[in-house]
VOKOLSE-274364 format. One record per residue (C-alpha): residue number from 1; y, z, x. Coordinates in steps of 0.02 Angstrom, whole numbers, plus 32768, in hexadecimal, padded with zeros to 4 digits. Layout:
VOKOLSE-274364
PT  base     y     z     x
PT   NUM     Y     Z     X
...
END
This chain:
VOKOLSE-274364
PT  base     y     z     x
PT     1  810B  8216  7CA7
PT     2  808B  8261  7C35
PT     3  806A  831B  7C35
PT     4  7FB9  8302  7C77
PT     5  7FFB  82B6  7D18
PT     6  8073  8346  7D33
PT     7  7FF0  83CC  7D19
PT     8  7F64  8379  7D7A
PT     9  7EF5  836E  7CDF
PT    10  7EE9  82B0  7CDD
PT    11  7E5D  824B  7D2A
PT    12  7E7C  81A8  7D86
PT    13  7E75  8100  7D2F
PT    14  7E07  80CA  7DC1
PT    15  7D7F  8148  7D97
PT    16  7CF5  80F0  7D38
PT    17  7CA7  8194  7CFF
PT    18  7D3E  81D8  7CA3
PT    19  7D3A  81E5  7BE4
PT    20  7D83  8148  7B93
PT    21  7DCB  812B  7AE8
PT    22  7D6E  80C0  7A6C
PT    23  7CD9  8099  7ADC
PT    24  7D32  8024  7B54
PT    25  7CC8  7FE4  7BE3
PT    26  7CED  800C  7C9A
PT    27  7D50  7F6B  7CB1
PT    28  7DD8  7FA5  7C3B
PT    29  7DA1  7F45  7BA0
PT    30  7D33  7F5C  7B09
PT    31  7CD1  7EBA  7B15
PT    32  7CC6  7E64  7A6E
PT    33  7D64  7E75  7A07
PT    34  7DE0  7E83  7A97
PT    35  7E8A  7E31  7A79
PT    36  7E88  7D7B  7AAE
PT    37  7EF1  7D4C  7B45
PT    38  7F0B  7DFE  7B7F
PT    39  7EBC  7E55  7C13
PT    40  7EE1  7EE4  7C88
PT    41  7F29  7E73  7D11
PT    42  7FA6  7E25  7C99
PT    43  7FD7  7ED0  7C59
PT    44  7FEE  7F12  7D09
PT    45  805E  7E80  7D3C
PT    46  80CA  7E9F  7CA3
PT    47  80D6  7F58  7CCD
PT    48  8113  7F31  7D7D
PT    49  8196  7EB8  7D39
PT    50  81D6  7F3B  7CC0
PT    51  81DB  7FC4  7D42
PT    52  823A  7F54  7DBB
PT    53  82B6  7F23  7D34
PT    54  82CC  7FC5  7CD3
PT    55  8281  8051  7D3A
PT    56  820A  80DA  7D02
PT    57  8277  8109  7C6E
PT    58  826A  805A  7C28
PT    59  81AD  8055  7C1D
PT    60  8157  807E  7B79
PT    61  80BF  803A  7B1F
PT    62  8131  7FEC  7A9C
PT    63  81A2  7F9B  7B1E
PT    64  810B  7F5A  7B7E
PT    65  80BE  7F12  7ADF
PT    66  8160  7EB5  7ABB
PT    67  8160  7E6F  7B6C
PT    68  80AE  7E31  7B52
PT    69  80D0  7DF7  7AA0
PT    70  8041  7E60  7A5B
PT    71  8033  7EFD  79F3
PT    72  8037  7FA6  7A48
PT    73  7F87  7FC9  7A0A
PT    74  7F4A  7F2F  7A69
PT    75  7F7D  7F81  7B0D
PT    76  7F11  8019  7AE5
PT    77  7E76  7FAC  7AED
PT    78  7E90  7FAA  7BAA
PT    79  7EE4  8050  7BD7
PT    80  7EE9  80FD  7B8A
PT    81  7F95  813A  7BBD
PT    82  803A  810D  7C0D
PT    83  7FFB  8165  7CA9
PT    84  7F71  80E4  7CB4
PT    85  7FF5  805C  7CB6
PT    86  8056  80B2  7D40
PT    87  7FBB  80CA  7DAA
PT    88  7F8B  8013  7D96
PT    89  803B  7FDB  7DC7
PT    90  803C  8051  7E5C
PT    91  7F9E  8003  7EA0
PT    92  7FD0  7F50  7E76
PT    93  806F  7F52  7EDF
PT    94  800E  7F94  7F74
PT    95  7FBA  7EEA  7F72
PT    96  805F  7EA1  7FB0
PT    97  804B  7EF9  8057
PT    98  801B  7E8A  80E8
PT    99  7F99  7EEB  814A
PT   100  7F38  7ED7  81EC
PT   101  7E7C  7EC6  81DD
PT   102  7E41  7F79  81CF
PT   103  7D8C  7F43  81DD
PT   104  7DA0  7F0C  8292
PT   105  7D72  7F8F  8313
PT   106  7D60  7F8F  83D0
PT   107  7CD1  7F15  83C0
PT   108  7D4F  7E95  8382
PT   109  7DAC  7E8D  8427
PT   110  7D9F  7DE8  8483
PT   111  7DAE  7DAE  8536
PT   112  7E45  7D46  8502
PT   113  7EB9  7DDC  84F9
PT   114  7F48  7DC1  8574
PT   115  7FA6  7E3F  85DF
PT   116  8025  7E5B  8554
PT   117  7F9A  7E94  84DF
PT   118  7F98  7DFB  846F
PT   119  7F13  7D7D  843E
PT   120  7F16  7CCA  8402
PT   121  7ED5  7CBC  8350
PT   122  7EC4  7C26  82DD
PT   123  7EF4  7C36  8227
PT   124  7EA1  7BDA  8196
PT   125  7F12  7B44  81B5
PT   126  7ED7  7B39  8269
PT   127  7F7D  7B72  82B1
PT   128  7F7A  7BE8  8345
PT   129  7FE1  7C89  833D
PT   130  7FF6  7D1A  83B4
PT   131  7FA7  7DB9  8372
PT   132  7FEB  7E57  83C2
PT   133  7F67  7EE0  83CC
PT   134  7FDC  7F68  840E
PT   135  7FCE  7FFB  8396
PT   136  8089  801E  83AD
PT   137  80B4  7F72  8368
PT   138  803B  7F8A  82D9
PT   139  807C  8037  82AA
PT   140  812D  7FF4  82A3
PT   141  80F6  7F5C  823E
PT   142  8098  7FC7  81BF
PT   143  812F  803A  81AE
PT   144  81A2  7FA5  8190
PT   145  812C  7F5E  810E
PT   146  8123  8003  80B0
PT   147  81E0  801A  80B6
PT   148  81FC  7F6A  8073
PT   149  8181  7F8B  7FE6
PT   150  81DE  8029  7FB3
PT   151  8285  7FCE  7FB8
PT   152  8243  7F3E  7F4C
PT   153  81FD  7FB8  7ECC
PT   154  8271  8051  7EC4
PT   155  8204  80A4  7E3E
PT   156  8172  80AA  7EB8
PT   157  81B5  813C  7F1D
PT   158  81B7  81AB  7E81
PT   159  8100  8187  7E5F
PT   160  80BE  819B  7F10
PT   161  805A  823C  7F16
PT   162  8057  824F  7E59
PT   163  7FB3  81F0  7E4A
PT   164  7F16  81ED  7EB7
PT   165  7F1B  815B  7F30
PT   166  7E6F  8118  7F04
PT   167  7E9B  806B  7EC1
PT   168  7E52  7FDB  7F29
PT   169  7EF8  7FA0  7F71
PT   170  7F35  804F  7F97
PT   171  7E91  8070  7FF1
PT   172  7EA8  7FD1  8057
PT   173  7F51  8012  8091
PT   174  7F0A  80BD  80BB
PT   175  7E79  8071  811D
PT   176  7EEE  8000  817F
PT   177  7F62  8090  81AA
PT   178  7ED0  80FD  81E2
PT   179  7E88  806E  8248
PT   180  7F2B  804E  82A4
PT   181  7F4E  8106  82C3
PT   182  7E9A  811D  82FB
PT   183  7EBC  80A1  8388
PT   184  7F4B  8109  83D0
PT   185  7ED6  817C  8431
PT   186  7F0C  8215  83CE
PT   187  7E88  829D  83BC
PT   188  7E3B  82A3  830F
PT   189  7E94  8345  82E4
PT   190  7F3E  82F0  82F7
PT   191  7F1F  8252  8291
PT   192  7F4E  829C  81E8
PT   193  7FEF  82DF  8232
PT   194  8019  8235  827E
PT   195  7FF9  81E0  81D7
PT   196  806D  825C  8180
PT   197  80F3  824A  8207
PT   198  80FA  818D  81F4
PT   199  80E7  8171  813A
PT   200  813E  820B  80F6
PT   201  81D2  81DB  8162
PT   202  81CE  812A  811D
PT   203  81C1  816B  806B
PT   204  8254  81DF  8081
PT   205  82BE  815C  80DA
PT   206  82A0  80D5  8058
PT   207  82BD  814E  7FC8
PT   208  8366  8180  800F
PT   209  83A2  80CE  802A
PT   210  842F  80A0  7FB5
PT   211  8429  7FE4  7FD3
PT   212  83BC  7F7F  7F5B
PT   213  8360  7F1A  7FDF
PT   214  8355  7F0C  809B
PT   215  82DE  7E8E  80E7
PT   216  8313  7EB2  819A
PT   217  82F1  7F67  81CC
PT   218  8390  7FC9  81F0
PT   219  83B0  8001  82A5
PT   220  83A5  80B9  8277
PT   221  82FC  809D  8225
PT   222  82BD  8047  82C2
PT   223  8302  80D2  832F
PT   224  82A8  8154  82C7
PT   225  8206  80F0  82D5
PT   226  821D  80EC  8391
PT   227  8226  81AA  8392
PT   228  8187  81BA  832A
PT   229  8129  8140  839B
PT   230  8168  819D  8434
PT   231  8128  823F  83E9
PT   232  807C  81F3  83D0
PT   233  807C  81B3  8483
PT   234  80AD  8260  84C3
PT   235  8022  82B3  8460
PT   236  7FA3  8237  84A4
PT   237  7FE1  8256  8555
PT   238  7FC8  8311  853F
PT   239  7F18  82FC  84FC
PT   240  7E94  82F8  8584
PT   241  7E09  8279  8580
PT   242  7E54  8202  84FF
PT   243  7EA8  8159  850F
PT   244  7EEA  80D6  8495
PT   245  7E72  8051  8457
PT   246  7EA8  7F9D  845B
PT   247  7E36  7F43  83E2
PT   248  7E78  7E9F  839E
PT   249  7EB4  7EBA  82EA
PT   250  7E60  7E22  829B
PT   251  7E7F  7D6E  8274
PT   252  7F19  7D80  8208
PT   253  7FC5  7D65  8253
PT   254  7FFC  7E12  8287
PT   255  8079  7E5D  828A
PT   256  80CF  7E00  81FD
PT   257  817F  7DC0  8212
PT   258  81EC  7E4D  81C8
PT   259  8271  7DCF  8192
PT   260  81FE  7D64  8127
PT   261  8182  7D7C  809C
PT   262  80E2  7D16  808E
END
């Protein structure tokens, strides 16, 4: 990783007001004269492929250019540094996460919610699915999704925290997590701690795993999640005047099947 990222001197690739080389516009290109057939999305996909195949040590501007069949200078029309590439890849893989609808609040609850805390929802194909609006189910599902992401992309755990999480897909994940945890009934002062308890645990667990992939969560992972959920429940029970919210999470099938990918 470049020195700027280690020292905190760098600015995010997502900041439109940062100084840019050669007068590139805010969309990552220079307008007229840009290399034909190349864009930031194509570059980012190639970066993710290289990182998955060769790890952080295998990524360089020259290696990326060879993967894209362009010159290294062509890549610099769209990014300034290797750190830019890493930040773009970090955000791109967060787009793989299947998330509940963070935009739905208590006003989204319907009269069709049954005693088990589930609603009938139709997907785009007109098929009806059960959508569980229990925050406990959603916390576990989000944790499983994040763990699976870290397992699929082992390089990701080394980048988490090294860059500001302000890319659009990273922000979607953060909003969804805050939305679900906000429905637990926890007082505001405990929400940041709950977020850290869940996702720092997942990060540490996935980082320590020595198996290359695991689609079905391991029993010890599930047991640890149970303890975290129980801790949230206990904190809510000790907090006077608060109770969990049970808004329906939206029209997407939720939680996703942990044994299958869409």
